[in-house]
N, C-alpha and C positions, 0 to 999 in steps of 0.2 A: 463327495458331492457329485451327483450324477445327472445325466440327461434322461428324460423320460419320453420314450416314443409313444405313439398314439395308443397302442394296446396297453402299455403301462399306465398311461393317464386314465384310460377308461376303468381299469381295475381300481386305481386309487380313488377316482371319483365315486365309484360304486361303494367302496368301503366307507369313505367319508360320509356319503349320503346316508348309509344305514346308521352309522354312529350318531350323526347329527339328528336324525329322526328320533332316535331313542332319547337323546339328551333333551330335545325340545318337548317331548311328551312328558318329561319330568319337570317341566317349567323352568329350565335353565335358559338364560338370555345370552345372545351372542356378544362377544367382545373381541376386538383386535387391538394389538399394541405394536409399536414400531419394532423393527428388527434390531435396532441399535438402542442401547441404554447407556447412561453415564456409568463409567466403570465402578464408581463408588457404590452404585445401586446393587451391583452384582457381587463384588468382592466381599468375602466374609460370610456369605450365606450358604455355601455348599461344602464347607470344610476345606482342609488343606489340599486334598486330592482334587476336589472340584475346582478350586481356584486355579490350579495348573492347567485345567482343560478349557478355560475361557479364552475365546478368540479376542485378543485385544486389538484395538485400532489406534495406531500412532497419531500423535498430534500432527496437524497439517500446517501448511503455509510457513510462516516465519519460525514456528516452533518445531518444524519437522526434524531438524538436526538434533533436538534434545533426546530423541529416542524414547520419549515417554508416551504413555497411553492415557487418553482421557475418556475414550468410549470403548464399548465392547459389543459384540454380537450377543443377543440374549442366549442364555444357557438353558433356560426352561421357561415355562409360562407362568409359574407360580409367583416368583419374585416380581415380575412385571405387574401381575394382578394386584399384589400387595401394595405396590407403589400407586397403582390406579385408585385403589380403595382409599388410600391415605390422601391422595391429591383431590379426589372428587367426593369426599365424605359427605359434603353438604348436599349433593344432588342425588347420590345413590340411596336406595332404601336401606334401612337398618339391617335387614336380612337380605343380602344380595346373592343371588344364584346366577352364575354365568358359565357358559361353555366357550371354549376357545380352541380352534383348530388351525395351527400355524406352524411354520418351521422353526426349529431351534438349531444351534450350532455348538459343537464341542470338538476340541482339538484332540480327539481320541484316536486310538489305533483301530482302523476298520477291521471288521470281522463279520461272520455270518449274522445278518440282521442288525449290524452296528455300523453306522455311517457318521460322517462329520457334519452332514446336514440332514436333518430328519424331521418329520412331522410328529407333533404330539396332539392328542385329542383330549383336552382337559375339561373336567367339570369341577367346580368349586362352589362352596357356600360360605359366606362370611356373616358374622353377627350372632351366632348361636353356639352354645356349648352343649346343646342337647345331643344325646346319642342317636336321635332320629336322623340327624345329618349324616352320620357315618352309615346308618342303615340304608338311607336313600342313595348314597354314593355307591355302596356295595351293590344295591339293586340295579342302579343304572348301568354300572360296568358289566354286571353279569347279564343283564338283558341285551346289551349291545353285543356281547360275545355270542349269546344264544342266537340272536338275529343273524349273525354272520355264519352260523353253523358249527360253532365250537361246543360240542356236547361234553367234551372231556376237560374243559378248562376248570381250574381250581383257584379260588380266591383265598389266599392265605391271610390270616389276621394275627396281629400281635399288638403290644402296647409298649411304648418307650419306657414308661415307669416300671413295667415288669422287668424289662431288660436292665434298667438301672438298679432295681432291687436285687436281682440275681448277682450282678457284678459287685454291688456293695457287700452282700452277705458272703460272697465267695472270696472277698478280700482283695479285689482289684482297686488300686488307688484311684481316687476321683480324677486325677489328672491323666490317667491312662484309659478312662472309659471310652474316649473317642477312638483310640487305637484299637481297643478290644472290639468295638462295634464295626469298625471298618473291616477288620479281619473277618469277623463273623459274617458280614454281608457277602463275603465271597465263598461261603460254605458250599453252595450248589455248584460252583465252578472248580474249586480246588480240593473239596472234601475235608473230612475231619483232620487227617494228617497234615494237609496243607495249612489249615487254620492254626493248628498247634505250632507248626513251624513258624508261621507268621507272628504268633503270639510271642514266641521266643525271640524272634528278631526285634520285636517292639519292646522287649525288656520285661515281659510278664513271665513269672515263674511257671515251670511245667505243671506243678501241682495245682496252681490256680487255673491254668488252662483246662486241666482235666476236670476240675469241679464245674467250671462254667459250661464246658461242652457236654459234660455228663447231664446237666440239667437242660441246656438249650439245644445243643447240637443233635442229640438223639431224639429230639421231639418233632422232627419233620414228619408230618402226618398225612402225606399225600395219599388220597384215595380211600381214607378211612370213613366209617359211618359217622353220622353226626354225634352219636352218643360219646364218642371218643373225645370230642371237643371239651366236654365237661370234665372228663377224666384227666386230660392234660392240664386243665386249669386247677383242678384239685391238687395235682401233684406239685405244680410249681407254687401254689399257695401255701402248701405245707413247708416248702423250703424258705419262703420269704415271709413267714407268718408275722414276724416282728417289724416288718418294714411297711409303714403306713401307706406311703405313696404307691408301692407295688400292689398292696392289697386293694387299694382303691382302683388301680388300673385293671386288676382282674375283675372287679365288680363291673366296671364299665364294659369290658369285653363280654361278660355274661349278658349284660343288657343289650348290647349290639347284636349278639347272636340270637337272643330271644326276639328282638324286633325284626331282624333280617329273615327269621324263619317264616314270616308272613309275607315275604316278597319273592321276586324271581331269584334272589341269591340263596334261597333256603337250602338247596342241595349242593351248592358249590363252595360254601364258606367253610373253611377249615382253620382251626387254631394251629399255628406253627410258631413255637416259641423260639426257633432259630432265626426267624425273620428279623433283620436289623434295619434295612433301608439306610444306606450310608449318609444321606443328606442330613446335615446337622440341624435343620430348622424344625424337625418334627418334635412334637411335645406330647402326643397322646397315642391313640390307635394308629397303627400303620398297616397297610394292606399291599398285597402283590398278587397279580394274576399270572398263572403259569399253566403250561401244557406239558405233557410227558416228554415230548420229543424235542424240547428246546432248552438248552442251558441258558439260564437267565429268565427274564419275565417278559410278558406281553404288555405289562402296565403296572403301575403302582401308585401309592398315595398315602395320605394320612392326615392327622390333625396337626396344625402348626399355629397355635394360638399366640405365639410371640412375634411372628414375622411382620404382620401389618404394623404392629406397635413400634418396630424399628424405624418406620418411616413417619408414623403419625405422632408418636410420643405418648400414646395411651393404648391400652390393651384392646384388641379386637379379635375375638375368636374366629377361627377359620379352619376349614378342612377341604380336601380335594382328592381327586383321583385322575390319573392320566393314562390313557391307552396309547401305546406306541405303534403308530401306523406302519412303520417299515417292517417291524418284526411280524405283525399280523399278516402283512402281504407276503412275506417270505413263507410263513407256515401255510397260509392258504394256497399259495402256488405249489408248494411241495405236496400238499394233500389233494390237489385238484378240487378245491372247494368253491371256485368261482362258478356262478351260473353260466351256461353255455353262451348266452347272448352278450355277456360282458366283453368277451374277447373279439366279438364280431366287428365288422367294419362300421364306420360312422354313417353309412347310407343303406337304406333298404332297397332302393331302386336306382338303376342307371338308365338315363334317357340317352339312347344312341343318337348320334348326329347323322342325319340322312345326307344332307349336302349343305354347302355354305349358305345357300339361299334360305334354308329353313331353320337357321340357328335361332331366329326370333321365336318361331313356333315352338322350338324345343324349350326355350326359356319360359315361355308362357305356360306350356304344359307342366313344367316343373313347379311353377308358382301355384298352379291349381292343385297339384298333388300335395305340395307342402302345406297348403291351407287346409287340406283334409287330414293332416297329422302324420304324413309320411316323410321320411328322411330321403331326400332326393339329390342325386348328383347328375350333372349334365356333362357328357363327354365333350371336351372343348373343340376337337378337330373332326373334320369330315373324313375320317379314315375308313378303310374297308370295314364292313360289319364284323368280319372275323376277328380283326384286331381289337375292335371295341369289346366283343364278347370275351376275348382273352384277357383284356384288362380287368373286366368285371370279375372274372373267375379268380384272377391273381390277387385282387384286393378284397375278395370275399363278399362282394355285393350279390345277393341271391337272385334278384330279378332284373331283367333288362327289358325296356320298352322301346319299340321301334315304331315310328310313324313315317312310313314311306309314302310314295305317291298313291299307290292303290289304297292304302289304309286311309289316307287323308280324303280321298274321293268318296270312300264309303262311310266316313265318320267313325272309323274304328282305329284301334291300336293293336299291335302284335306284342304279346307278353311272353317272354321266354323265362322259364324257371330253371336256372342253372343247377339247382340241386337235383332235379329229376330229369332234366333235358326236355321236358314237355313244353310245347309252344301252343298258344291259343290266341285267336283274334277275338277282341271284345269291343262292344260299343264304347266310344270315347267317354260318353257321359257316365258309364258304369265302371270305368277303369279304376277309380280310387277304391271303391268297395271291393272290387275283384282282387286288387293287389293286397288289400288288408286281409282278405280271407286267406290268401296264399301264405301270408306271413303269420297268421294265427295258428299255433299248434293245435292239432286235433286231440281232444282229451282222450285218455286211455279208456277203451271200452265203448267209445261213442260209435254210433252207426253212421 
């Protein structure tokens, strides 16, 4: 859990703004939920490993000595959404599309791009089983990544029924499916040998592990052309030919691929039969966004048709996708992907203080320039001008405006551009337009 200094906040605000803009163009509505949920709402939704990472809140007051927890910090945004849909079913539309950008908390071990408090940027749709939903989710996630500058991001696609079918045909007992998927979900971090070792630790026979990983583990298709998606599905379909649910899952994946081919996800979507997504509530297609130089993902999601029903008592189909803000920021920082102006100061112009008697004039001038759309800071003390220029340079403010006695008498202002060192006196009435011109970059090739 970290502090964010101004430059950090500006980068975060920029990325959130880009993602929100894409989500809203797809018709998703905003939603916010409390940081705290009843602990019963969260427990049992994320599997055994997820349960251990929930930040529990002990009972308070006269029950404090019990050492029991009745509340918890939210672990993700999907379970709270499911609760909201169940509670407000009467007022929400049957087909509800929402986006939610808020922090979540996990008692995890911090690592590169992994923190105990982090933001998720979710889009979800409830009320429809149509594969159009998955195609739209894939398109929105890919378009958001493209808008941020990720040209090499890959969106991996799999289906939980396909995984179940492979495990069944390979001879994995039903009560060991969860263990097999949790281990498989770590493939990109610990490799094939690491997954085999974990299978053995979890009581799965080596020959079973070899069969499962031979079908699934060798199928990571990062960077391949779209035609290989069909080839991968053909290969696994031959293995699970007698498993009706798996065959139906493969058909759904083919449909999603065909629909997504008409969207911004067309060139980023890849079948990856090794993709498991460890969360236990997924029931259909699962997706994960990755880039080559990051172990782990930048986001993930899938279909979870049974989760809302756990709160409502009746089935409500749902699917969603979540982009992880923190990891996106890490990769963008390492790749120097932020636009130059994002790391700049919060002000375009510093108005220098001439003397204590003219402080009101400085504030009035600042108000006029702000009304014209400029970001303006007023230096608070009547220090020597050299000190005020030094402050502006240290904080990255590019322009300094001085209104001294001579300028005031002539109805002018002195503007100094700290980027070039040039200084110019301009009529006070034209100062706003002049400052904006200085701040507007000249297009390449312009005269």
